[in-house]
C-alpha positions in Angstrom: 26.0 -3.1 8.5 24.9 -6.5 9.7 22.9 -9.3 8.1 20.0 -10.3 10.3 18.9 -13.4 8.4 15.9 -13.7 6.2 13.7 -11.3 8.1 12.8 -7.9 6.7 15.5 -5.2 6.9 15.4 -3.3 10.2 17.6 -1.4 12.6 19.8 -3.4 15.0 20.5 -1.8 18.3 23.4 -2.5 20.7 22.8 -1.5 24.3 26.1 -1.1 26.2 26.1 -1.7 29.9 28.6 -2.2 32.7 26.3 -4.7 34.4 25.2 -7.3 31.8 23.2 -9.5 34.2 21.2 -6.6 35.7 20.5 -5.0 32.3 19.3 -8.3 30.8 17.1 -8.8 33.9 15.6 -5.3 33.6 14.9 -5.8 29.9 13.4 -9.2 30.5 11.1 -7.7 33.1 9.9 -5.2 30.5 9.0 -8.1 28.1 12.1 -8.8 26.1 13.3 -12.4 25.7 16.7 -13.8 25.4 17.4 -15.5 22.1 21.1 -16.5 22.7 23.9 -15.5 25.0 27.7 -15.3 24.8 30.3 -14.3 27.4 30.2 -10.6 26.6 26.8 -10.1 25.0 23.2 -11.3 24.9 21.0 -11.3 21.8 17.4 -10.4 22.8 14.1 -9.7 21.1 11.6 -7.1 22.2 7.9 -7.7 22.4 7.5 -6.3 18.9 10.1 -8.6 17.4 13.0 -6.2 17.1 16.3 -8.1 17.7 19.0 -6.2 19.7 22.1 -7.0 21.6 23.1 -6.1 25.2 26.9 -5.7 25.3 29.1 -5.8 28.4 31.7 -3.0 28.6 33.8 -1.9 31.5 32.5 0.9 33.8 35.2 3.2 32.5 34.6 2.5 28.8 34.6 5.7 26.8 31.2 4.8 25.2 29.6 5.0 28.7 31.0 8.4 29.5 28.7 10.1 26.9 26.0 7.5 27.0 22.3 8.3 27.6 21.0 6.7 30.8 17.4 5.9 31.8 16.2 5.7 35.4 13.4 3.4 36.5 
């Protein structure tokens, strides 16, 4: 569970990727905007106002082995 400030309660998604720069660029092109960034993750907001994180993981990370992928 994570506190998201004073906003209404909502779901918070973490998107794991082995290419942080490319994924943030892809999501930005789809209309998301960066709120803040750190070395290993970026906090973004989608066009509807949902805040989510894009998290860098290594290409062999167990979470990526079973992850769902989307193709453009």
